[in-house]
RORO-710057 format. One record per residue: x, y, z of N, C-alpha, C in turn; residue in three letters. Coordinates in Angstrom, 3 decimals. Layout:
<doba n_c1="X" n_c2="Y" n_c3="Z" ca_c1="X" ca_c2="Y" ca_c3="Z" c_c1="X" c_c2="Y" c_c3="Z" res="Ala"/>
...
This chain:
<doba n_c1="4.769" n_c2="-134.289" n_c3="-20.649" ca_c1="4.232" ca_c2="-135.484" ca_c3="-21.270" c_c1="5.260" c_c2="-136.613" c_c3="-21.149" res="Met"/>
<doba n_c1="4.776" n_c2="-137.791" n_c3="-21.394" ca_c1="5.620" ca_c2="-138.962" ca_c3="-21.313" c_c1="6.469" c_c2="-139.070" c_c3="-22.576" res="Asn"/>
<doba n_c1="7.686" n_c2="-139.524" n_c3="-22.431" ca_c1="8.589" ca_c2="-139.632" ca_c3="-23.576" c_c1="8.103" c_c2="-140.675" c_c3="-24.573" res="Ala"/>
<doba n_c1="7.416" n_c2="-141.715" n_c3="-24.092" ca_c1="6.922" ca_c2="-142.744" ca_c3="-25.008" c_c1="5.819" c_c2="-142.219" c_c3="-25.916" res="Phe"/>
<doba n_c1="4.910" n_c2="-141.447" n_c3="-25.378" ca_c1="3.771" ca_c2="-140.991" ca_c3="-26.166" c_c1="4.163" c_c2="-139.908" c_c3="-27.172" res="Thr"/>
<doba n_c1="5.308" n_c2="-139.303" n_c3="-26.988" ca_c1="5.773" ca_c2="-138.292" ca_c3="-27.933" c_c1="6.529" c_c2="-138.903" c_c3="-29.106" res="Asp"/>
<doba n_c1="6.888" n_c2="-140.156" n_c3="-29.007" ca_c1="7.689" ca_c2="-140.818" ca_c3="-30.032" c_c1="6.781" c_c2="-141.451" c_c3="-31.084" res="Asp"/>
<doba n_c1="7.075" n_c2="-141.224" n_c3="-32.349" ca_c1="6.295" ca_c2="-141.778" ca_c3="-33.444" c_c1="6.432" c_c2="-143.297" c_c3="-33.511" res="Leu"/>
<doba n_c1="7.581" n_c2="-143.816" n_c3="-33.164" ca_c1="7.788" ca_c2="-145.269" ca_c3="-33.188" c_c1="6.875" c_c2="-145.985" c_c3="-32.208" res="Asn"/>
<doba n_c1="6.571" n_c2="-145.353" n_c3="-31.086" ca_c1="5.650" ca_c2="-145.934" ca_c3="-30.117" c_c1="4.276" c_c2="-146.113" c_c3="-30.740" res="Phe"/>
<doba n_c1="3.778" n_c2="-145.100" n_c3="-31.415" ca_c1="2.441" ca_c2="-145.156" ca_c3="-32.010" c_c1="2.402" c_c2="-146.132" c_c3="-33.182" res="Trp"/>
<doba n_c1="3.469" n_c2="-146.226" n_c3="-33.955" ca_c1="3.524" ca_c2="-147.194" ca_c3="-35.042" c_c1="3.543" c_c2="-148.625" c_c3="-34.507" res="Leu"/>
<doba n_c1="4.307" n_c2="-148.854" n_c3="-33.453" ca_c1="4.348" ca_c2="-150.183" ca_c3="-32.841" c_c1="2.992" c_c2="-150.545" c_c3="-32.244" res="Ala"/>
<doba n_c1="2.331" n_c2="-149.588" n_c3="-31.612" ca_c1="1.008" ca_c2="-149.831" ca_c3="-31.051" c_c1="-0.002" c_c2="-150.152" c_c3="-32.147" res="Leu"/>
<doba n_c1="0.072" n_c2="-149.459" n_c3="-33.263" ca_c1="-0.812" ca_c2="-149.719" ca_c3="-34.392" c_c1="-0.551" c_c2="-151.102" c_c3="-34.983" res="Leu"/>
<doba n_c1="0.708" n_c2="-151.485" n_c3="-35.113" ca_c1="1.044" ca_c2="-152.812" ca_c3="-35.639" c_c1="0.563" c_c2="-153.929" c_c3="-34.721" res="Leu"/>
<doba n_c1="0.684" n_c2="-153.742" n_c3="-33.419" ca_c1="0.206" ca_c2="-154.745" ca_c3="-32.469" c_c1="-1.317" c_c2="-154.857" c_c3="-32.551" res="Val"/>
<doba n_c1="-1.998" n_c2="-153.729" n_c3="-32.654" ca_c1="-3.462" ca_c2="-153.755" ca_c3="-32.767" c_c1="-3.901" c_c2="-154.453" c_c3="-34.050" res="Ala"/>
<doba n_c1="-3.232" n_c2="-154.207" n_c3="-35.152" ca_c1="-3.559" ca_c2="-154.876" ca_c3="-36.409" c_c1="-3.272" c_c2="-156.377" c_c3="-36.341" res="Leu"/>
<doba n_c1="-2.183" n_c2="-156.748" n_c3="-35.680" ca_c1="-1.850" ca_c2="-158.167" ca_c3="-35.534" c_c1="-2.900" c_c2="-158.892" c_c3="-34.701" res="Ala"/>
<doba n_c1="-3.373" n_c2="-158.261" n_c3="-33.640" ca_c1="-4.422" ca_c2="-158.867" ca_c3="-32.818" c_c1="-5.719" c_c2="-158.985" c_c3="-33.613" res="Val"/>
<doba n_c1="-6.042" n_c2="-157.971" n_c3="-34.400" ca_c1="-7.253" ca_c2="-158.002" ca_c3="-35.223" c_c1="-7.194" c_c2="-159.132" c_c3="-36.251" res="Leu"/>
<doba n_c1="-6.062" n_c2="-159.290" n_c3="-36.912" ca_c1="-5.909" ca_c2="-160.365" ca_c3="-37.897" c_c1="-5.921" c_c2="-161.725" c_c3="-37.199" res="Val"/>
<doba n_c1="-5.315" n_c2="-161.812" n_c3="-36.033" ca_c1="-5.273" ca_c2="-163.081" ca_c3="-35.309" c_c1="-6.671" c_c2="-163.522" c_c3="-34.883" res="Ala"/>
<doba n_c1="-7.512" n_c2="-162.580" n_c3="-34.521" ca_c1="-8.861" ca_c2="-162.914" ca_c3="-34.062" c_c1="-9.906" c_c2="-162.842" c_c3="-35.174" res="Leu"/>
<doba n_c1="-9.473" n_c2="-162.703" n_c3="-36.398" ca_c1="-10.393" ca_c2="-162.580" ca_c3="-37.527" c_c1="-11.366" c_c2="-163.758" c_c3="-37.648" res="Leu"/>
<doba n_c1="-10.939" n_c2="-165.015" n_c3="-37.515" ca_c1="-11.915" ca_c2="-166.106" ca_c3="-37.600" c_c1="-13.021" c_c2="-166.016" c_c3="-36.541" res="Pro"/>
<doba n_c1="-12.652" n_c2="-165.655" n_c3="-35.327" ca_c1="-13.651" ca_c2="-165.526" ca_c3="-34.274" c_c1="-14.599" c_c2="-164.372" c_c3="-34.563" res="Thr"/>
<doba n_c1="-14.072" n_c2="-163.270" n_c3="-35.050" ca_c1="-14.930" ca_c2="-162.127" ca_c3="-35.381" c_c1="-15.891" c_c2="-162.482" c_c3="-36.514" res="Leu"/>
<doba n_c1="-15.417" n_c2="-163.218" n_c3="-37.510" ca_c1="-16.286" ca_c2="-163.642" ca_c3="-38.608" c_c1="-17.389" c_c2="-164.552" c_c3="-38.081" res="Ile"/>
<doba n_c1="-17.036" n_c2="-165.475" n_c3="-37.195" ca_c1="-18.031" ca_c2="-166.390" ca_c3="-36.634" c_c1="-19.080" c_c2="-165.643" c_c3="-35.814" res="Ala"/>
<doba n_c1="-18.665" n_c2="-164.638" n_c3="-35.066" ca_c1="-19.611" ca_c2="-163.857" ca_c3="-34.266" c_c1="-20.535" c_c2="-163.064" c_c3="-35.171" res="Ile"/>
<doba n_c1="-19.987" n_c2="-162.432" n_c3="-36.189" ca_c1="-20.805" ca_c2="-161.627" ca_c3="-37.100" c_c1="-21.786" c_c2="-162.512" c_c3="-37.866" res="Ile"/>
<doba n_c1="-21.343" n_c2="-163.687" n_c3="-38.310" ca_c1="-22.226" ca_c2="-164.599" ca_c3="-39.047" c_c1="-23.231" c_c2="-165.285" c_c3="-38.145" res="Arg"/>
<doba n_c1="-22.982" n_c2="-165.327" n_c3="-36.848" ca_c1="-23.860" ca_c2="-166.043" ca_c3="-35.938" c_c1="-23.682" c_c2="-167.537" c_c3="-36.060" res="Gly"/>
<doba n_c1="-22.438" n_c2="-167.979" n_c3="-36.153" ca_c1="-22.142" ca_c2="-169.396" ca_c3="-36.341" c_c1="-22.565" c_c2="-170.206" c_c3="-35.123" res="Ala"/>
<doba n_c1="-22.830" n_c2="-171.470" n_c3="-35.364" ca_c1="-23.318" ca_c2="-172.355" ca_c3="-34.312" c_c1="-22.240" c_c2="-172.666" c_c3="-33.281" res="Glu"/>
<doba n_c1="-21.040" n_c2="-172.960" n_c3="-33.695" ca_c1="-19.971" ca_c2="-173.405" ca_c3="-32.797" c_c1="-18.922" c_c2="-172.318" c_c3="-32.577" res="Glu"/>
<doba n_c1="-19.319" n_c2="-171.214" n_c3="-31.996" ca_c1="-18.375" ca_c2="-170.109" ca_c3="-31.770" c_c1="-17.279" c_c2="-170.526" c_c3="-30.793" res="Ile"/>
<doba n_c1="-17.624" n_c2="-171.295" n_c3="-29.774" ca_c1="-16.604" ca_c2="-171.694" ca_c3="-28.795" c_c1="-15.540" c_c2="-172.599" c_c3="-29.425" res="Ser"/>
<doba n_c1="-15.957" n_c2="-173.487" n_c3="-30.323" ca_c1="-14.987" ca_c2="-174.344" ca_c3="-31.009" c_c1="-14.080" c_c2="-173.513" c_c3="-31.924" res="Leu"/>
<doba n_c1="-14.655" n_c2="-172.560" n_c3="-32.608" ca_c1="-13.869" ca_c2="-171.688" ca_c3="-33.494" c_c1="-12.903" c_c2="-170.847" c_c3="-32.671" res="Ile"/>
<doba n_c1="-13.347" n_c2="-170.351" n_c3="-31.534" ca_c1="-12.456" ca_c2="-169.580" ca_c3="-30.656" c_c1="-11.313" c_c2="-170.445" c_c3="-30.150" res="Leu"/>
<doba n_c1="-11.612" n_c2="-171.693" n_c3="-29.798" ca_c1="-10.563" ca_c2="-172.594" ca_c3="-29.331" c_c1="-9.528" c_c2="-172.856" c_c3="-30.421" res="Leu"/>
<doba n_c1="-9.991" n_c2="-173.179" n_c3="-31.625" ca_c1="-9.059" ca_c2="-173.368" ca_c3="-32.743" c_c1="-8.277" c_c2="-172.085" c_c3="-33.018" res="Phe"/>
<doba n_c1="-8.935" n_c2="-170.949" n_c3="-32.895" ca_c1="-8.288" ca_c2="-169.678" ca_c3="-33.173" c_c1="-7.173" c_c2="-169.390" c_c3="-32.168" res="Asn"/>
<doba n_c1="-7.450" n_c2="-169.583" n_c3="-30.900" ca_c1="-6.440" ca_c2="-169.282" ca_c3="-29.873" c_c1="-5.261" c_c2="-170.240" c_c3="-29.987" res="Val"/>
<doba n_c1="-5.545" n_c2="-171.527" n_c3="-30.140" ca_c1="-4.456" ca_c2="-172.502" ca_c3="-30.266" c_c1="-3.756" c_c2="-172.352" c_c3="-31.611" res="Ile"/>
<doba n_c1="-4.534" n_c2="-172.075" n_c3="-32.646" ca_c1="-3.967" ca_c2="-171.965" ca_c3="-33.982" c_c1="-3.080" c_c2="-170.759" c_c3="-34.179" res="Gly"/>
<doba n_c1="-3.347" n_c2="-169.685" n_c3="-33.476" ca_c1="-2.492" ca_c2="-168.505" ca_c3="-33.614" c_c1="-1.104" c_c2="-168.768" c_c3="-33.050" res="Cys"/>
<doba n_c1="-1.025" n_c2="-169.639" n_c3="-32.075" ca_c1="0.273" ca_c2="-169.960" ca_c3="-31.488" c_c1="1.071" c_c2="-170.851" c_c3="-32.431" res="Val"/>
<doba n_c1="0.403" n_c2="-171.810" n_c3="-33.065" ca_c1="1.108" ca_c2="-172.775" ca_c3="-33.911" c_c1="1.117" c_c2="-172.392" c_c3="-35.391" res="Thr"/>
<doba n_c1="0.320" n_c2="-171.430" n_c3="-35.783" ca_c1="0.163" ca_c2="-170.978" ca_c3="-37.174" c_c1="-0.477" c_c2="-172.037" c_c3="-38.070" res="Phe"/>
<doba n_c1="-0.810" n_c2="-173.208" n_c3="-37.530" ca_c1="-1.428" ca_c2="-174.258" ca_c3="-38.326" c_c1="-2.944" c_c2="-174.275" c_c3="-38.172" res="Leu"/>
<doba n_c1="-3.423" n_c2="-173.947" n_c3="-36.993" ca_c1="-4.857" ca_c2="-173.997" ca_c3="-36.739" c_c1="-5.598" c_c2="-172.754" c_c3="-37.174" res="Gly"/>
<doba n_c1="-4.884" n_c2="-171.678" n_c3="-37.467" ca_c1="-5.552" ca_c2="-170.434" ca_c3="-37.859" c_c1="-6.340" c_c2="-170.606" c_c3="-39.154" res="Trp"/>
<doba n_c1="-5.775" n_c2="-171.227" n_c3="-40.196" ca_c1="-6.597" ca_c2="-171.449" ca_c3="-41.395" c_c1="-7.779" c_c2="-172.391" c_c3="-41.132" res="Pro"/>
<doba n_c1="-7.601" n_c2="-173.352" n_c3="-40.226" ca_c1="-8.710" ca_c2="-174.240" ca_c3="-39.868" c_c1="-9.812" c_c2="-173.438" c_c3="-39.196" res="Val"/>
<doba n_c1="-9.445" n_c2="-172.549" n_c3="-38.288" ca_c1="-10.434" ca_c2="-171.709" ca_c3="-37.617" c_c1="-11.133" c_c2="-170.793" c_c3="-38.620" res="Ala"/>
<doba n_c1="-10.398" n_c2="-170.300" n_c3="-39.593" ca_c1="-11.001" ca_c2="-169.445" ca_c3="-40.612" c_c1="-12.007" c_c2="-170.231" c_c3="-41.449" res="Leu"/>
<doba n_c1="-11.660" n_c2="-171.448" n_c3="-41.835" ca_c1="-12.586" ca_c2="-172.273" ca_c3="-42.613" c_c1="-13.813" c_c2="-172.648" c_c3="-41.779" res="Met"/>
<doba n_c1="-13.609" n_c2="-172.947" n_c3="-40.505" ca_c1="-14.744" ca_c2="-173.237" ca_c3="-39.638" c_c1="-15.665" c_c2="-172.029" c_c3="-39.521" res="Leu"/>
<doba n_c1="-15.078" n_c2="-170.857" n_c3="-39.399" ca_c1="-15.880" ca_c2="-169.642" ca_c3="-39.251" c_c1="-16.696" c_c2="-169.361" c_c3="-40.507" res="Ala"/>
<doba n_c1="-16.127" n_c2="-169.668" n_c3="-41.659" ca_c1="-16.820" ca_c2="-169.386" ca_c3="-42.917" c_c1="-17.864" c_c2="-170.460" c_c3="-43.216" res="Ile"/>
<doba n_c1="-17.549" n_c2="-171.724" n_c3="-42.918" ca_c1="-18.416" ca_c2="-172.834" ca_c3="-43.310" c_c1="-19.392" c_c2="-173.295" c_c3="-42.230" res="Arg"/>
<doba n_c1="-19.226" n_c2="-172.846" n_c3="-40.997" ca_c1="-20.101" ca_c2="-173.308" ca_c3="-39.915" c_c1="-21.535" c_c2="-172.849" c_c3="-40.174" res="Ala"/>
<doba n_c1="-22.505" n_c2="-173.726" n_c3="-39.899" ca_c1="-23.891" ca_c2="-173.315" ca_c3="-40.115" c_c1="-24.294" c_c2="-172.216" c_c3="-39.133" res="Pro"/>
<doba n_c1="-25.161" n_c2="-171.366" n_c3="-39.606" ca_c1="-25.648" ca_c2="-170.286" ca_c3="-38.750" c_c1="-26.748" c_c2="-170.811" c_c3="-37.838" res="Arg"/>
<doba n_c1="-26.908" n_c2="-170.163" n_c3="-36.699" ca_c1="-27.929" ca_c2="-170.576" ca_c3="-35.749" c_c1="-29.317" c_c2="-170.463" c_c3="-36.345" res="Arg"/>
<doba n_c1="-29.587" n_c2="-169.388" n_c3="-37.055" ca_c1="-30.941" ca_c2="-169.195" ca_c3="-37.596" c_c1="-31.234" c_c2="-170.229" c_c3="-38.688" res="Arg"/>
<doba n_c1="-30.203" n_c2="-170.681" n_c3="-39.422" ca_c1="-30.425" ca_c2="-171.719" ca_c3="-40.422" c_c1="-30.783" c_c2="-173.042" c_c3="-39.760" res="Asp"/>
<doba n_c1="-30.142" n_c2="-173.327" n_c3="-38.632" ca_c1="-30.452" ca_c2="-174.564" ca_c3="-37.921" c_c1="-31.845" c_c2="-174.520" c_c3="-37.316" res="Leu"/>
<doba n_c1="-32.244" n_c2="-173.371" n_c3="-36.794" ca_c1="-33.565" ca_c2="-173.250" ca_c3="-36.191" c_c1="-34.669" c_c2="-173.332" c_c3="-37.242" res="Leu"/>
<doba n_c1="-34.425" n_c2="-172.797" n_c3="-38.425" ca_c1="-35.453" ca_c2="-172.830" ca_c3="-39.458" c_c1="-35.628" c_c2="-174.218" c_c3="-40.050" res="Ser"/>
<doba n_c1="-34.639" n_c2="-175.094" n_c3="-39.906" ca_c1="-34.753" ca_c2="-176.441" ca_c3="-40.458" c_c1="-35.428" c_c2="-177.407" c_c3="-39.490" res="Ser"/>
<doba n_c1="-35.692" n_c2="-176.975" n_c3="-38.257" ca_c1="-36.355" ca_c2="-177.853" ca_c3="-37.303" c_c1="-37.838" c_c2="-177.965" c_c3="-37.633" res="Leu"/>
<doba n_c1="-38.448" n_c2="-179.120" n_c3="-37.345" ca_c1="-39.878" ca_c2="-179.237" ca_c3="-37.584" c_c1="-40.658" c_c2="-178.404" c_c3="-36.555" res="Pro"/>
<doba n_c1="-41.884" n_c2="-178.020" n_c3="-36.892" ca_c1="-42.658" ca_c2="-177.217" ca_c3="-35.930" c_c1="-42.989" c_c2="-178.059" c_c3="-34.696" res="Pro"/>
<doba n_c1="-43.197" n_c2="-177.411" n_c3="-33.567" ca_c1="-43.517" ca_c2="-178.175" ca_c3="-32.345" c_c1="-44.905" c_c2="-178.800" c_c3="-32.449" res="Pro"/>
<doba n_c1="-45.107" n_c2="-179.909" n_c3="-31.769" ca_c1="-46.425" ca_c2="-180.544" ca_c3="-31.828" c_c1="-47.467" c_c2="-179.691" c_c3="-31.095" res="Pro"/>
<doba n_c1="-48.724" n_c2="-179.855" n_c3="-31.440" ca_c1="-49.755" ca_c2="-179.071" ca_c3="-30.753" c_c1="-49.867" c_c2="-179.519" c_c3="-29.302" res="Pro"/>
<doba n_c1="-50.335" n_c2="-178.649" n_c3="-28.440" ca_c1="-50.456" ca_c2="-179.035" ca_c3="-27.034" c_c1="-51.510" c_c2="-180.142" c_c3="-26.859" res="Pro"/>
<doba n_c1="-51.351" n_c2="-181.007" n_c3="-25.873" ca_c1="-52.290" ca_c2="-182.107" ca_c3="-25.696" c_c1="-53.672" c_c2="-181.576" c_c3="-25.265" res="Pro"/>
<doba n_c1="-54.699" n_c2="-182.299" n_c3="-25.665" ca_c1="-56.051" ca_c2="-181.910" ca_c3="-25.284" c_c1="-56.731" c_c2="-181.008" c_c3="-26.301" res="Gly"/>
<doba n_c1="-56.174" n_c2="-180.805" n_c3="-27.426" ca_c1="-56.801" ca_c2="-179.936" ca_c3="-28.433" c_c1="-57.104" c_c2="-180.682" c_c3="-29.686" res="Arg"/>
């Protein structure tokens, strides 16, 4: 077996990196699960914000407060009837 995979520190470091990536992408995951309207904008803020640590809370607020697609569709007026009827 490989010496790295036998070491407990390797698995702990791998787990910490996976948790850090999960926390870093949390706003995007929330936006996807909620079905937010502007997922691409939230992803952009998330990627840039994780580097600067300033945009991450903005991305989180956008993910939580962004309107859902189904809410926007339900607020639209019904389509007009087809012509000739």
